[in-house]
N, C-alpha and C positions, 0 to 999 in steps of 0.2 A: 840701823845696822843690825838689829836683833829682831827676829820675828818668832814669838813663842805662841804656838797654837796647840800645845799638847794637852791631852786629856779633856777634850771638849765634845766628843761624840760627833765630830764632823764626818761627813761621808761624801761619796762621789769623787769626781776628778779634781786633781789639784788645779787651781786657777792659773791661766796663762799669764795673769798679771804679775805673778812672781818674777817673770823675766824682766819686768820693768823696774824691779828693785835693784838697780845697778850697784848700790853700796851695801847690799845685804851681805853680812858676814856670818851670822849665826841663824840657822833655821831649825827650829824644833817643832816637829809636827807629829811626834810619837803618840801612841795610845789614842788613835782616832779610828775612823773607818774609811779612810781614803782608799779608793779601789781602782785607780788608774795606774798607768805606768809612770815611772819617774820622768820628770821633764828634763830635757837637755838644755833648757834655755835660762838657767839661773845665771846671775852675774858672775864674772870672773873673780870677784873679790871674796867669794864664799870660802870660809875657813872650816866650818863645822855644820854638818847635817845629821840630824837624828830623826829618822823616819821609821823607827822600829814600831812594831805592833800596830800595823795597819793591814790593809788588804791589797797592797801594791803588787803588781805583777810585771812580768816581762824581764828584760835585760837592763843592766846598768847602761845608760846612754853613752855612746862613744865620746860625746862632748865633755864628759867628766874628765877626760884626759887633759882638757884645756884648763881645768881648775887647779892651777899650779900652787895656789895657796891653801888648798884643802888639806887639813890635817887629820880630821876624823869624819868617817862616814859610817853610820850605824843603821843597818837595814834588817836586823833580826826580826823574826816572826812576820815575815811577808812571803810572797811567792816570787821572789826575784832570784834570777840565776845569772 
């Protein structure tokens, strides 16, 4: 239910396999070098996402409107609009 990959110097795109984690509730990927756009394919159980301080770009996916349990979304220090 928790995936913590923060502060690991990861880079590149976020893996599509994140969408297969249907019970994922907490995703912490801050302080890395991920450089893709945010995925819209996270499970609907997600409560907390911290993706701050990466190189993420683009817009917040419209699918995030379906994340009815999402309480906190932190995207500071990226190129997301």
